[in-house]
A tleap script that builds the chain and sets N, CA, C and O, in Angstrom:
source leaprc.protein.ff14SB
mol = sequence {
  NMET ALA ARG GLU ILE ARG ILE GLU ILE SER
  ASP GLU ALA PHE GLU GLN LEU GLN ARG ALA
  ALA ALA ALA LYS HIE VAL ALA ALA GLU ALA
  TYR ALA GLY GLN VAL LEU ASP ALA ASP LEU
  THR ARG ILE ARG PHE ALA GLU GLY ALA ARG
  SER PHE VAL SER GLU HIE ALA GLU GLY PHE
  ALA GLU ARG PHE GLY GLY PRO ALA GLY HIE
  SER ALA ASP ALA CALA
}
set mol.1.N position { -5.675 -3.732 -19.660 }
set mol.1.CA position { -7.071 -3.485 -19.877 }
set mol.1.C position { -7.764 -2.845 -18.705 }
set mol.1.O position { -7.725 -3.347 -17.582 }
set mol.2.N position { -8.433 -1.669 -18.999 }
set mol.2.CA position { -9.084 -1.002 -17.965 }
set mol.2.C position { -10.463 -1.818 -17.762 }
set mol.2.O position { -11.103 -2.480 -18.578 }
set mol.3.N position { -10.730 -1.514 -16.239 }
set mol.3.CA position { -12.215 -2.130 -16.062 }
set mol.3.C position { -13.036 -0.875 -15.122 }
set mol.3.O position { -12.521 -0.032 -14.387 }
set mol.4.N position { -14.211 -1.054 -15.384 }
set mol.4.CA position { -14.826 0.098 -14.726 }
set mol.4.C position { -15.595 -0.334 -13.792 }
set mol.4.O position { -16.319 -1.271 -14.129 }
set mol.5.N position { -15.716 0.160 -12.354 }
set mol.5.CA position { -16.435 -0.305 -11.357 }
set mol.5.C position { -17.556 1.079 -11.020 }
set mol.5.O position { -17.475 2.275 -11.300 }
set mol.6.N position { -18.559 0.295 -10.321 }
set mol.6.CA position { -19.518 1.415 -9.910 }
set mol.6.C position { -19.975 1.429 -8.345 }
set mol.6.O position { -20.709 0.575 -7.849 }
set mol.7.N position { -19.379 2.618 -7.602 }
set mol.7.CA position { -19.536 2.166 -6.408 }
set mol.7.C position { -20.431 3.701 -5.924 }
set mol.7.O position { -20.598 4.671 -6.663 }
set mol.8.N position { -20.888 3.572 -4.564 }
set mol.8.CA position { -21.941 4.368 -3.905 }
set mol.8.C position { -20.849 5.186 -2.887 }
set mol.8.O position { -19.804 4.704 -2.449 }
set mol.9.N position { -21.267 6.271 -2.682 }
set mol.9.CA position { -20.412 6.991 -1.573 }
set mol.9.C position { -21.252 8.145 -1.210 }
set mol.9.O position { -22.025 8.645 -2.026 }
set mol.10.N position { -21.111 8.609 0.072 }
set mol.10.CA position { -21.870 9.586 0.566 }
set mol.10.C position { -21.626 10.886 -0.037 }
set mol.10.O position { -20.520 11.053 -0.551 }
set mol.11.N position { -22.537 11.911 -0.063 }
set mol.11.CA position { -22.455 13.256 -0.692 }
set mol.11.C position { -21.086 13.898 0.026 }
set mol.11.O position { -20.122 14.389 -0.560 }
set mol.12.N position { -21.235 13.788 1.103 }
set mol.12.CA position { -20.000 14.514 2.042 }
set mol.12.C position { -18.605 14.001 1.153 }
set mol.12.O position { -17.788 14.726 0.585 }
set mol.13.N position { -18.627 12.458 1.239 }
set mol.13.CA position { -17.430 12.075 0.629 }
set mol.13.C position { -17.141 12.457 -0.906 }
set mol.13.O position { -15.983 12.669 -1.265 }
set mol.14.N position { -18.127 12.532 -1.726 }
set mol.14.CA position { -18.202 12.872 -3.178 }
set mol.14.C position { -17.623 14.361 -2.974 }
set mol.14.O position { -16.488 14.657 -3.347 }
set mol.15.N position { -18.371 15.143 -2.442 }
set mol.15.CA position { -17.619 16.608 -2.464 }
set mol.15.C position { -16.451 16.995 -1.942 }
set mol.15.O position { -16.025 18.146 -2.034 }
set mol.16.N position { -15.839 16.014 -1.336 }
set mol.16.CA position { -14.538 15.991 -0.844 }
set mol.16.C position { -13.505 15.538 -1.846 }
set mol.16.O position { -12.337 15.914 -1.953 }
set mol.17.N position { -14.391 14.369 -2.786 }
set mol.17.CA position { -13.593 13.893 -3.644 }
set mol.17.C position { -13.454 14.904 -4.826 }
set mol.17.O position { -12.357 14.921 -5.383 }
set mol.18.N position { -14.345 15.679 -5.243 }
set mol.18.CA position { -14.306 16.550 -5.939 }
set mol.18.C position { -13.366 17.851 -5.883 }
set mol.18.O position { -12.814 18.430 -6.819 }
set mol.19.N position { -13.347 18.139 -4.506 }
set mol.19.CA position { -12.253 19.262 -4.260 }
set mol.19.C position { -10.918 18.498 -4.379 }
set mol.19.O position { -10.106 19.033 -5.134 }
set mol.20.N position { -10.554 17.418 -3.817 }
set mol.20.CA position { -9.306 16.858 -4.258 }
set mol.20.C position { -8.892 16.731 -5.560 }
set mol.20.O position { -7.760 17.010 -5.955 }
set mol.21.N position { -9.959 16.236 -6.354 }
set mol.21.CA position { -9.467 16.095 -7.889 }
set mol.21.C position { -9.162 17.520 -8.458 }
set mol.21.O position { -8.198 17.775 -9.180 }
set mol.22.N position { -10.277 18.578 -7.966 }
set mol.22.CA position { -10.057 19.925 -8.574 }
set mol.22.C position { -8.542 20.398 -8.335 }
set mol.22.O position { -7.840 21.016 -9.136 }
set mol.23.N position { -8.223 19.991 -7.129 }
set mol.23.CA position { -6.650 20.517 -6.693 }
set mol.23.C position { -5.565 20.001 -7.388 }
set mol.23.O position { -4.471 20.560 -7.467 }
set mol.24.N position { -5.914 18.747 -7.984 }
set mol.24.CA position { -5.167 18.027 -8.915 }
set mol.24.C position { -5.042 18.209 -10.400 }
set mol.24.O position { -4.140 17.739 -11.093 }
set mol.25.N position { -6.253 19.096 -10.896 }
set mol.25.CA position { -6.721 19.435 -12.028 }
set mol.25.C position { -7.141 18.007 -12.865 }
set mol.25.O position { -6.816 17.776 -14.030 }
set mol.26.N position { -7.750 17.319 -12.197 }
set mol.26.CA position { -8.242 16.108 -13.023 }
set mol.26.C position { -9.787 15.883 -12.570 }
set mol.26.O position { -10.341 16.373 -11.586 }
set mol.27.N position { -10.218 15.197 -13.342 }
set mol.27.CA position { -11.927 14.511 -13.069 }
set mol.27.C position { -11.924 13.772 -11.738 }
set mol.27.O position { -10.924 13.140 -11.396 }
set mol.28.N position { -13.111 13.836 -10.909 }
set mol.28.CA position { -13.331 13.211 -9.975 }
set mol.28.C position { -13.266 11.488 -10.159 }
set mol.28.O position { -12.788 10.710 -9.334 }
set mol.29.N position { -13.772 11.198 -11.235 }
set mol.29.CA position { -13.542 9.860 -11.338 }
set mol.29.C position { -12.118 9.372 -11.712 }
set mol.29.O position { -11.831 8.235 -11.338 }
set mol.30.N position { -11.175 10.090 -12.409 }
set mol.30.CA position { -9.913 9.679 -12.732 }
set mol.30.C position { -8.951 10.051 -11.449 }
set mol.30.O position { -7.835 9.532 -11.445 }
set mol.31.N position { -9.251 10.766 -10.553 }
set mol.31.CA position { -8.718 10.893 -9.192 }
set mol.31.C position { -8.990 9.899 -8.250 }
set mol.31.O position { -8.131 9.477 -7.476 }
set mol.32.N position { -10.182 9.491 -8.280 }
set mol.32.CA position { -10.937 8.057 -7.469 }
set mol.32.C position { -9.903 7.060 -7.911 }
set mol.32.O position { -9.172 6.547 -7.064 }
set mol.33.N position { -9.777 6.705 -9.387 }
set mol.33.CA position { -9.237 5.708 -9.766 }
set mol.33.C position { -7.561 5.620 -9.454 }
set mol.33.O position { -6.988 4.551 -9.243 }
set mol.34.N position { -6.879 6.968 -9.467 }
set mol.34.CA position { -5.676 7.257 -9.021 }
set mol.34.C position { -5.441 6.622 -7.655 }
set mol.34.O position { -4.663 5.705 -7.388 }
set mol.35.N position { -6.311 7.324 -6.795 }
set mol.35.CA position { -6.340 6.936 -5.066 }
set mol.35.C position { -6.560 5.347 -5.032 }
set mol.35.O position { -5.981 4.705 -4.156 }
set mol.36.N position { -7.187 4.852 -5.741 }
set mol.36.CA position { -7.599 3.438 -5.613 }
set mol.36.C position { -6.443 2.677 -6.226 }
set mol.36.O position { -6.120 1.718 -5.525 }
set mol.37.N position { -5.731 2.820 -7.318 }
set mol.37.CA position { -4.648 2.204 -7.639 }
set mol.37.C position { -3.509 2.506 -6.617 }
set mol.37.O position { -2.889 1.512 -6.240 }
set mol.38.N position { -3.172 3.576 -6.162 }
set mol.38.CA position { -2.032 3.623 -5.337 }
set mol.38.C position { -2.057 2.999 -3.819 }
set mol.38.O position { -1.124 2.683 -3.082 }
set mol.39.N position { -3.502 2.939 -3.628 }
set mol.39.CA position { -3.907 2.132 -2.333 }
set mol.39.C position { -3.408 0.695 -2.469 }
set mol.39.O position { -2.657 0.173 -1.645 }
set mol.40.N position { -3.837 0.137 -3.477 }
set mol.40.CA position { -3.781 -1.225 -4.041 }
set mol.40.C position { -2.270 -1.780 -4.019 }
set mol.40.O position { -1.825 -2.779 -3.454 }
set mol.41.N position { -1.558 -0.716 -4.893 }
set mol.41.CA position { -0.177 -0.750 -4.891 }
set mol.41.C position { 0.605 -1.029 -3.550 }
set mol.41.O position { 1.515 -1.816 -3.289 }
set mol.42.N position { 0.039 -0.260 -2.922 }
set mol.42.CA position { 0.684 -0.227 -1.258 }
set mol.42.C position { 0.552 -1.538 -0.639 }
set mol.42.O position { 1.395 -1.982 0.141 }
set mol.43.N position { -0.605 -2.216 -1.017 }
set mol.43.CA position { -1.130 -3.566 -0.604 }
set mol.43.C position { -0.294 -4.573 -1.308 }
set mol.43.O position { 0.217 -5.593 -0.845 }
set mol.44.N position { -0.256 -4.172 -2.321 }
set mol.44.CA position { 0.587 -5.436 -3.000 }
set mol.44.C position { 2.420 -5.510 -2.716 }
set mol.44.O position { 3.184 -6.474 -2.771 }
set mol.45.N position { 2.654 -4.164 -2.426 }
set mol.45.CA position { 4.160 -4.013 -1.943 }
set mol.45.C position { 4.087 -4.734 -0.676 }
set mol.45.O position { 4.902 -5.642 -0.511 }
set mol.46.N position { 3.189 -4.462 0.301 }
set mol.46.CA position { 3.474 -4.935 1.637 }
set mol.46.C position { 3.141 -6.343 1.583 }
set mol.46.O position { 3.822 -6.830 2.485 }
set mol.47.N position { 2.513 -7.225 1.065 }
set mol.47.CA position { 2.047 -8.567 0.915 }
set mol.47.C position { 3.502 -8.912 0.352 }
set mol.47.O position { 4.139 -9.705 1.044 }
set mol.48.N position { 4.033 -8.497 -0.642 }
set mol.48.CA position { 5.315 -8.905 -1.403 }
set mol.48.C position { 6.420 -8.866 -0.158 }
set mol.48.O position { 6.961 -9.830 0.384 }
set mol.49.N position { 6.547 -7.770 0.061 }
set mol.49.CA position { 7.655 -7.672 1.384 }
set mol.49.C position { 7.454 -8.826 2.435 }
set mol.49.O position { 8.392 -9.591 2.660 }
set mol.50.N position { 6.344 -8.956 3.032 }
set mol.50.CA position { 6.010 -10.215 3.731 }
set mol.50.C position { 6.391 -11.267 3.345 }
set mol.50.O position { 7.150 -11.933 4.050 }
set mol.51.N position { 6.021 -11.653 2.266 }
set mol.51.CA position { 6.398 -12.659 1.513 }
set mol.51.C position { 7.849 -13.101 1.179 }
set mol.51.O position { 8.306 -14.240 1.091 }
set mol.52.N position { 8.443 -11.907 1.018 }
set mol.52.CA position { 9.816 -12.168 0.953 }
set mol.52.C position { 10.959 -12.220 2.219 }
set mol.52.O position { 12.072 -12.746 2.239 }
set mol.53.N position { 10.273 -11.510 3.193 }
set mol.53.CA position { 10.768 -11.983 4.582 }
set mol.53.C position { 10.759 -13.109 5.248 }
set mol.53.O position { 11.618 -13.529 6.023 }
set mol.54.N position { 9.343 -13.797 4.793 }
set mol.54.CA position { 8.969 -15.134 5.400 }
set mol.54.C position { 10.163 -16.202 4.648 }
set mol.54.O position { 10.827 -17.097 5.170 }
set mol.55.N position { 10.138 -15.737 3.287 }
set mol.55.CA position { 10.972 -16.880 2.553 }
set mol.55.C position { 12.576 -16.727 2.693 }
set mol.55.O position { 13.388 -17.641 2.545 }
set mol.56.N position { 12.846 -15.458 2.993 }
set mol.56.CA position { 14.318 -15.133 3.301 }
set mol.56.C position { 14.868 -14.934 4.470 }
set mol.56.O position { 16.095 -14.853 4.540 }
set mol.57.N position { 14.106 -14.823 5.559 }
set mol.57.CA position { 14.496 -14.392 6.830 }
set mol.57.C position { 15.542 -15.238 7.607 }
set mol.57.O position { 16.405 -14.801 8.368 }
set mol.58.N position { 15.263 -16.738 7.217 }
set mol.58.CA position { 16.270 -17.415 8.061 }
set mol.58.C position { 17.592 -17.383 7.412 }
set mol.58.O position { 18.560 -17.303 8.168 }
set mol.59.N position { 17.819 -17.436 6.042 }
set mol.59.CA position { 19.036 -16.984 5.439 }
set mol.59.C position { 19.642 -15.918 5.463 }
set mol.59.O position { 20.865 -15.903 5.321 }
set mol.60.N position { 18.840 -14.665 5.670 }
set mol.60.CA position { 19.534 -13.421 5.839 }
set mol.60.C position { 20.165 -13.562 7.297 }
set mol.60.O position { 21.339 -13.228 7.461 }
set mol.61.N position { 19.295 -14.123 8.512 }
set mol.61.CA position { 19.761 -14.073 10.082 }
set mol.61.C position { 21.033 -15.220 9.724 }
set mol.61.O position { 22.075 -14.836 10.256 }
set mol.62.N position { 21.143 -16.016 9.258 }
set mol.62.CA position { 22.474 -17.061 9.251 }
set mol.62.C position { 23.564 -16.282 8.643 }
set mol.62.O position { 24.702 -16.323 9.109 }
set mol.63.N position { 23.261 -15.596 7.650 }
set mol.63.CA position { 24.284 -14.663 7.068 }
set mol.63.C position { 24.808 -13.523 7.711 }
set mol.63.O position { 26.005 -13.267 7.581 }
set mol.64.N position { 24.038 -12.773 8.418 }
set mol.64.CA position { 24.424 -11.249 8.976 }
set mol.64.C position { 23.934 -11.288 10.325 }
set mol.64.O position { 24.117 -10.247 10.957 }
set mol.65.N position { 23.264 -12.381 11.019 }
set mol.65.CA position { 22.863 -12.315 12.159 }
set mol.65.C position { 21.539 -11.663 12.583 }
set mol.65.O position { 20.907 -11.086 11.698 }
set mol.66.N position { 21.078 -11.682 13.743 }
set mol.66.CA position { 19.507 -11.385 13.995 }
set mol.66.C position { 19.733 -9.768 14.165 }
set mol.66.O position { 20.768 -9.116 14.022 }
set mol.67.N position { 18.485 -9.370 14.501 }
set mol.67.CA position { 18.386 -7.877 14.905 }
set mol.67.C position { 19.185 -7.416 16.287 }
set mol.67.O position { 19.190 -8.079 17.325 }
set mol.68.N position { 19.820 -6.222 16.101 }
set mol.68.CA position { 20.709 -5.810 17.284 }
set mol.68.C position { 19.572 -5.972 18.748 }
set mol.68.O position { 18.350 -5.831 18.781 }
set mol.69.N position { 20.450 -6.285 19.753 }
set mol.69.CA position { 19.710 -6.475 21.033 }
set mol.69.C position { 19.099 -8.021 21.058 }
set mol.69.O position { 18.625 -8.398 22.129 }
set mol.70.N position { 19.091 -8.750 20.154 }
set mol.70.CA position { 18.360 -9.921 20.268 }
set mol.70.C position { 19.345 -11.215 19.808 }
set mol.70.O position { 18.933 -12.130 19.095 }
set mol.71.N position { 20.708 -11.130 20.338 }
set mol.71.CA position { 21.385 -12.245 20.111 }
set mol.71.C position { 21.464 -12.958 21.432 }
set mol.71.O position { 21.158 -12.532 22.546 }
set mol.72.N position { 21.952 -14.169 21.068 }
set mol.72.CA position { 21.922 -15.201 22.256 }
set mol.72.C position { 22.748 -14.724 23.555 }
set mol.72.O position { 22.417 -14.933 24.722 }
set mol.73.N position { 23.912 -14.027 23.099 }
set mol.73.CA position { 24.775 -13.412 23.994 }
set mol.73.C position { 24.124 -12.243 25.019 }
set mol.73.O position { 24.599 -11.979 26.123 }
set mol.74.N position { 23.021 -11.642 24.468 }
set mol.74.CA position { 22.284 -10.735 25.391 }
set mol.74.C position { 21.536 -10.866 26.588 }
set mol.74.O position { 21.240 -10.009 27.420 }
set mol.75.N position { 21.211 -12.396 26.529 }
set mol.75.CA position { 20.455 -13.097 27.724 }
set mol.75.C position { 21.474 -13.581 28.663 }
set mol.75.O position { 21.136 -14.170 29.690 }
savepdb mol mol.pdb
quit
């Protein structure tokens, strides 16, 4: 389900948005939605990666060892 939001941006930012959208041959509103969606996708990916690492780091280290240069023998 698509949702609609209303935001206020400066005239300068809107002009930049219009130029960027025109370069992609889409309406400014559609381009803004694409940019926002892409940014949120990156955030969700990063959060998921951090969660995965925190959940599985110990098991991975036990099986494969820690990062190079950080072994107990290096000290």
